[in-house]
C-alpha angles and dihedrals in degrees: 000000000000102000095203091050092047092048094049097039107032093113093045090049089053092046101042109016103038093118091054092052095045096043094049106032096145098031115123089214093057095111091054091049092049091049090050090051092048091047090057091050090044091056090048090052093238100127128099116256095255092051092045089056093049092046089053088057093046093048093048090051091050091050091053096047115065090191089071090062111072093197093055091045091054094046096044099043093109097041 
């Protein structure tokens, strides 16, 4: 799990994404599901300032790396 994200967002994860964490404790895709949950809260403006800043970094990294988008990976495999 992204240590910087966890450090900045641990309280927001507990407040907003608790069901994701408890429903998928051993799932290897847990980080992606937590980020998806945090992204929804980010867009709604419900995250604490520290978490908002870290999510901005995570989302910028994702936007720059096509490999983090499964749809783009599938569509660009032969490019």
